C-alpha positions in Angstrom: 32.9 58.7 138.4 34.7 55.5 138.5 35.3 53.1 141.3 39.2 53.4 141.9 39.3 49.9 143.5 37.5 48.4 140.6 39.7 50.3 138.1 42.9 49.3 140.0 41.9 45.6 140.0 41.2 45.7 136.2 44.6 47.4 135.7 46.4 44.8 137.9 44.7 41.9 136.0 45.5 43.5 132.6 49.2 44.1 133.5 49.4 40.6 134.6 48.1 39.4 131.4 50.6 41.7 129.5 53.5 40.3 131.7 52.3 36.7 130.9 51.9 37.4 127.3 55.3 38.9 127.0 56.9 36.1 129.1 55.2 33.6 126.7 56.6 35.5 123.5 60.0 35.3 125.2 60.0 31.7 126.1 58.6 30.5 122.6 61.0 32.8 120.6 64.1 31.8 122.5 63.2 28.2 122.4 62.4 28.3 118.8 65.6 30.2 117.9 67.7 27.8 119.9 65.9 24.9 118.0 66.9 26.4 114.8 70.6 26.2 115.7 70.5 22.4 116.6 71.1 19.5 114.3 69.9 16.5 116.2 66.2 15.8 116.1 65.8 14.9 119.7 67.3 18.4 120.7 65.0 20.2 118.1 62.0 18.2 119.5 62.9 19.0 123.1 63.3 22.8 122.4 60.2 23.1 120.3 58.3 21.2 123.3 59.5 24.1 125.5 58.2 26.7 123.0 54.7 25.1 123.5 54.9 26.2 127.2 55.5 29.7 125.8 52.6 29.3 123.5 50.3 28.3 126.4 51.4 31.6 128.4 50.8 33.6 125.1 47.3 32.1 125.0 46.6 32.9 128.7 48.2 36.4 128.6 46.4 37.2 125.5 43.1 36.4 126.9 43.8 38.2 130.3 45.4 41.3 128.6 42.6 41.6 126.1 39.6 41.1 128.4 40.9 43.3 131.1 42.1 45.9 128.6 38.7 46.3 127.2 37.3 46.5 130.9 39.8 49.2 131.6 38.6 51.2 128.4 34.9 50.8 129.8 35.9 52.1 133.1 38.2 54.7 132.0 37.7 58.1 130.5 39.0 57.2 126.8 36.1 55.4 125.4 36.1 52.9 122.5 35.9 55.7 120.0 39.5 57.0 120.7 41.8 56.5 117.9 44.7 54.9 120.0 42.1 52.5 121.6 40.8 51.4 118.0 44.4 51.3 116.7 45.5 49.2 119.7 42.6 46.7 119.4 43.2 46.3 115.8 47.0 45.9 116.0 46.5 43.4 118.8 44.1 41.3 116.8 46.5 41.4 113.9 49.5 40.4 116.2 47.5 37.5 117.4 46.6 36.3 113.9 50.2 36.8 112.6 51.5 34.8 115.7 49.0 32.1 115.0 50.0 31.8 111.4 53.8 31.9 112.3 53.5 29.2 114.6 52.2 26.6 112.3 55.6 25.8 110.7 57.4 25.4 114.0 54.5 23.0 115.3 55.0 20.9 112.0 58.8 20.9 112.6 58.2 19.8 116.3 56.2 16.8 115.2 58.6 15.7 112.7 61.6 16.0 114.9 59.7 14.2 117.6 59.1 11.4 115.3 62.6 11.3 114.0 63.8 11.4 117.6 61.8 8.3 118.4 63.7 6.4 115.6 67.0 7.9 116.6 67.3 9.4 113.0 68.8 12.8 112.2 66.9 15.9 111.7 65.4 15.7 107.9 65.5 18.3 105.4 61.6 18.6 105.7 62.0 19.5 109.4 64.8 21.8 108.6 62.7 23.6 105.9 60.0 24.3 108.3 62.3 25.7 110.9 63.8 28.0 108.4 60.5 28.9 106.7 61.0 32.6 106.0 57.2 33.4 105.9 56.7 31.8 109.4 59.5 33.6 110.8 58.5 36.9 109.2 55.0 36.5 110.6 56.3 35.8 114.1 58.7 38.8 114.2 55.8 40.9 112.7 53.5 39.8 115.5 56.3 40.8 117.9 56.6 44.3 116.2 53.0 44.9 116.4 52.7 43.9 120.2 55.7 46.5 120.7 53.5 49.1 119.0 50.6 48.2 121.1 52.4 48.4 124.2 53.7 52.0 122.9 50.1 53.0 122.4 49.1 51.6 125.9 51.8 53.6 127.6 51.7 57.0 125.7 48.0 57.0 124.8 48.4 59.6 121.8 
């Protein structure tokens, strides 16, 4: 028999983590896509700096959602052997790994744009190439897709 108050607290903190994670994904994604549409190094640096706030929210939300999600499994009736729980954990870890890989090129672009902005120089081809890197964008959008699948698994518990 579980303690409903403890379970409710774990659920609340898990959902807070999920909301923080999703908010971070939205902030980082919107800032990145806005930066891709800019031509001035200073604007790109500013927007990619804002994306860093989103990345921080993703990190905090990921830690909260993951830790309290595991606690919920422990407190709940499903168990770690449930297929949907195992799939969720695996996809969650894959999403985090893809997001980490996808964030490398934007981070490089931010550093380049910041340096160019200091010298009042235009955005370089090198910085533009990092913003437009297909592999990084694919990793980021793949991460988003995996997170959506994890949310679906959590909601429907097939």
